[in-house]
N, C-alpha and C positions, 0 to 999 in steps of 0.2 A: 350690326354693320357700321355703327358710328365710329368705331376705332379705325376703320379703313379711311373714312373721311379725314380724320385727324392725321393719319399717316400721309395722305396725299397733301394736306396742308403743310406738314413738316417737310416733305420732299420739295414742294414748291418754294418754301422759304429757304431751304438749304441751297437750292439752285440759284435763287435770287441773291443769296449771300455770296455765293461763289463769284457772281458777276459784279457785285457792287462793293464787296469787301468792307462793309460798314461795321461788321461784328454784331450789330443789333439784330439783323434778320436771322443770323445763325442761332442766337440765344432764343429768339421766338420759335425757331424750329425745334429747339430742345424742349421748350414749353409745350409745343404741339405734340411731341413724342410722349411727354408725361401725360397729357390729356388722352392720348391714344391708349396708353397702358391703363389709365383709370376707366376709360370706356370699355376696354377689353375685359375688365373684371366685372362689368355689368352695372357700373354706377350710373345714376340718372344724369341727364344733360346739365342740370344745375351744378352738380359736383364736378363734372368734366370742365365746365367753364370756370369754376372756382379753381380747379387744379391748374388750368392753363394760365389764368390771371395771376395766381400766386407765384407760380414758377417764373412767368415772364417778369413780374415785378422784382422778384428776388434776383434773378440773373441780370436784369438791366440795371438795377440799383447797386448791386454788390459786385458781381463778376466783371461787368463791362468797364467800370472805372479803374479797377485794378489792372485789367488787361491792357487798357489804353496807356496807363502809367508805365507799365513795363515795356510797351512798344516805343515810347518816347525817350526812355532812359538810354544813355550811352552804354556800350558794352562794358562789363566789369573787367575784361581782360586788358592788360596793358601790354603794348608791344614796343619794339625798338628800344631806344635808350630809356624811355619811361619805365620799362620793366626792371631796370636796375635800381630804381628808387626803393630803399628799404633793404637792399642786399648788403652783405658784409664783404669787404675787400681787405687785401693785405697791402700795406705801404711798401713799395719797392724803392722809392727815392723820397727823402724827407719832404713832408708836406707842410707848407706854410700857407698864409693867406694869399700869397702871390703865385706859388708854383708847387709842383710835386707830381709823383706818379703812384698809381695804385693798380693792383691786379684785380679785375672784376670779371667774373664768369669766364676766366681763361684768357682775357685780353688785358692789355695795359692801357690805362686811361690817364690822361692828364687830370690833376686834381688840385683843389684848393681847400684849405681848412675852413669850416663853417665859422669857427671862432677866430676872429682876426688876430688874437694874441697867441694862438696855439701853434706849437711846433711838434709835429708828429714824426717820430723816428721810423726808419725802415724796420719792417717786421711786425709793426703794430697792426692790430685789427681795427678797422674803421667801418662805420655804417654810412651808406650813401643817403644824404638828406634830400638832394635834388640833383638834376642834371642841367647844366647851363651850357648850351651849345654842345661842345665835345669835351667839356670839363665836368668832372664829378665833384660836387660839393660834399665833403665828408666831415664826419665828427667822430672823435675817439671817445668812447665811454670809459671813464676812469673807474677802476674797481677797487 
């Protein structure tokens, strides 16, 4: 019946994790579940404790830092005008370092050339390097 004790410990830790959101107690609950499985196959108490300790150490030292790092990173999805960076557009009005127009994602955007000496003719394909306010900074890749 030691497996049942480990199961109760796992549930208790899981409930505590639910209320504290530390992510550590949840990993200890997983370790208690592993110990419950080990106890369920009839292993002695020393092996159960070893299984619990090894699983707890592994999850707390490996899984928890990775999970915390992922929780603190900004989302990978870009939205709004930032989503246009890296896209290709078509010049609709000559683009220079001062002015121009390009069609991006079905909309017409004011544009400036990334290279101050560049003059990009209408119909040319350009890549968006950055967005500055409502102006796309573009570059034509010569082939």
